[in-house]
C-alpha positions as CSV (number, residue, x, y, z in Angstrom):
1,X,-27.9,-2.5,-18.0
2,X,-29.7,-5.7,-18.8
3,X,-27.5,-8.7,-18.1
4,X,-29.4,-11.0,-20.4
5,X,-28.8,-8.7,-23.3
6,X,-25.0,-8.9,-23.0
7,X,-23.3,-11.4,-25.3
8,X,-20.7,-12.2,-22.7
9,X,-23.6,-13.5,-20.5
10,X,-24.6,-16.0,-23.2
11,X,-21.0,-17.0,-23.7
12,X,-20.7,-17.7,-20.0
13,X,-23.9,-19.8,-20.1
14,X,-22.6,-21.8,-23.1
15,X,-19.2,-22.5,-21.4
16,X,-20.9,-23.4,-18.1
17,X,-23.1,-26.0,-19.9
18,X,-20.2,-27.3,-21.9
19,X,-18.0,-27.7,-18.8
20,X,-20.7,-29.4,-16.9
21,X,-21.4,-31.7,-19.8
22,X,-17.8,-32.8,-20.1
23,X,-17.2,-33.7,-16.5
24,X,-19.2,-37.0,-16.6
25,X,-17.0,-38.1,-19.5
26,X,-13.9,-38.3,-17.3
27,X,-13.0,-41.5,-15.4
28,X,-11.4,-41.8,-11.9
29,X,-9.0,-39.1,-10.9
30,X,-9.5,-37.2,-14.2
31,X,-13.1,-36.4,-13.1
32,X,-11.8,-34.8,-9.9
33,X,-9.2,-32.8,-11.8
34,X,-11.7,-31.6,-14.4
35,X,-14.1,-30.6,-11.7
36,X,-11.4,-28.6,-9.9
37,X,-10.3,-26.9,-13.1
38,X,-13.9,-26.1,-14.0
39,X,-14.7,-24.7,-10.6
40,X,-11.5,-22.6,-10.5
41,X,-12.3,-21.2,-14.0
42,X,-15.9,-20.5,-13.1
43,X,-14.9,-18.5,-10.0
44,X,-12.2,-16.5,-11.8
45,X,-14.5,-15.8,-14.7
46,X,-17.3,-14.7,-12.4
47,X,-15.0,-12.3,-10.6
48,X,-13.7,-10.9,-13.9
49,X,-17.2,-10.5,-15.3
50,X,-18.5,-8.8,-12.2
51,X,-15.5,-6.4,-12.2
52,X,-16.1,-5.6,-15.9
53,X,-19.8,-5.0,-15.3
54,X,-19.3,-2.7,-12.3
55,X,-16.5,-0.7,-14.1
56,X,-18.7,-0.3,-17.1
57,X,-21.7,0.8,-15.1
58,X,-19.6,3.3,-13.1
59,X,-18.0,4.7,-16.2
60,X,-21.3,5.1,-18.0
61,X,-22.6,7.0,-15.0
62,X,-19.5,9.2,-15.0
63,X,-20.1,10.0,-18.7
64,X,-23.7,10.9,-18.0
65,X,-22.8,13.2,-15.1
66,X,-20.0,14.8,-17.1
67,X,-22.3,15.6,-19.9
68,X,-24.8,17.1,-17.5
69,X,-22.2,19.2,-15.8
70,X,-20.7,20.4,-19.1
71,X,-24.2,21.8,-20.0
72,X,-24.4,23.8,-16.7
73,X,-21.1,25.4,-17.2
74,X,-21.8,26.8,-20.6
């Protein structure tokens, strides 16, 4: 699987750039709160994306193996 070809990768890049671009617009304590929310969201999104990617890769391998085994049993 090529990560760069996945639309979710480009959505993540867009949201990352948007989030980093909005942080300088905050003043005082709002900037710290925006940074904390952005960092928390980035970590949670990264964990979710990684889990989705690993599950998809494992499931595709299962389908490949299942198809191969089904041919041998016939």
